[in-house]
C-alpha positions as CSV (number, residue, x, y, z in Angstrom):
1,M,14.4,3.6,9.4
2,K,10.6,3.4,9.6
3,E,10.5,3.0,5.8
4,K,12.5,-0.3,6.2
5,K,9.8,-1.8,8.4
6,I,7.0,-0.6,6.1
7,F,8.8,-2.0,3.1
8,E,9.1,-5.4,4.7
9,T,5.4,-5.3,5.4
10,I,4.7,-4.5,1.8
11,L,6.9,-7.5,0.7
12,L,4.9,-9.8,3.0
13,E,1.6,-8.5,1.7
14,R,2.7,-9.2,-1.9
15,E,3.3,-12.8,-0.9
16,R,-0.2,-13.4,0.4
17,Q,-2.0,-16.3,-1.2
18,D,-5.5,-15.3,-0.3
19,R,-5.4,-11.8,-1.8
20,D,-3.6,-10.4,-4.8
21,M,-2.1,-7.0,-4.1
22,I,-1.8,-5.1,-7.4
23,R,-0.4,-1.8,-6.2
24,L,0.0,0.8,-3.5
25,E,-1.8,4.1,-3.4
26,F,-0.4,7.2,-1.6
27,N,-2.8,10.0,-0.8
28,V,-0.6,13.0,-0.1
29,H,-2.0,15.7,2.2
30,T,-0.2,18.8,3.7
31,D,0.6,17.1,7.0
32,V,0.4,13.4,6.3
33,V,0.7,10.7,3.6
34,V,-1.8,7.9,3.7
35,M,-0.7,4.6,2.1
36,N,-3.4,2.2,1.0
37,Y,-2.9,-1.4,-0.2
38,I,-4.9,-2.0,-3.4
39,Y,-6.0,-5.5,-4.1
40,E,-7.5,-7.3,-7.1
41,E,-11.2,-7.8,-6.6
42,P,-12.0,-11.4,-5.5
43,A,-14.0,-13.7,-7.8
44,G,-17.7,-13.9,-6.9
45,D,-17.5,-17.6,-6.2
46,E,-15.1,-17.4,-3.3
47,D,-16.2,-17.9,0.3
48,V,-16.3,-14.4,1.8
49,H,-15.9,-15.8,5.3
50,K,-12.5,-17.3,4.6
51,Q,-10.9,-14.1,3.1
52,R,-8.6,-12.1,5.3
53,H,-9.3,-8.4,5.5
54,N,-7.2,-6.0,3.5
55,H,-4.2,-4.5,5.2
56,D,-5.0,-1.3,7.2
57,P,-3.7,2.0,5.8
58,E,-0.4,3.3,7.0
59,L,0.2,7.0,8.0
60,L,3.5,8.4,6.9
61,D,5.4,11.6,7.2
62,E,6.8,13.2,4.0
63,E,10.4,12.1,4.7
64,T,9.4,8.4,5.2
65,F,7.3,8.6,2.1
66,E,10.2,9.8,-0.1
67,A,12.5,7.2,1.3
68,L,9.9,4.5,0.7
69,K,9.3,5.6,-2.8
70,K,13.0,5.0,-3.6
71,K,12.7,1.4,-2.4
72,L,9.5,0.9,-4.4
73,Y,11.2,2.1,-7.6
74,E,14.3,-0.1,-6.9
75,H,12.1,-3.2,-6.6
76,N,9.6,-2.4,-9.3
77,I,6.6,-2.3,-7.0
78,P,3.7,-0.5,-8.6
79,F,2.2,2.5,-6.9
80,K,0.0,5.5,-7.6
81,Q,0.6,8.9,-5.9
82,R,-2.4,11.3,-5.5
83,R,-2.4,14.9,-4.3
84,D,-6.1,15.6,-4.3
85,E,-7.0,19.1,-3.3
86,F,-10.5,19.8,-2.0
87,I,-12.1,23.2,-2.3
């Protein structure tokens, strides 16, 4: 059920007029998945004081992540999944 609320937030974020969300990025760790919203870089001539900040990252468990991925595929929302391992 948590994925439904997150998905609704993603849809709202895609509708923003002040920032253009181009994709989501999921950083998968052993105990948590961090979801970041990735935006197109603003043009240099925009007033930086009028821009809203980017959406904060979401912390997901593996089950919520898998359920959310299905919704993203169904609605053709681009995302990138990373499983970086640090030595």
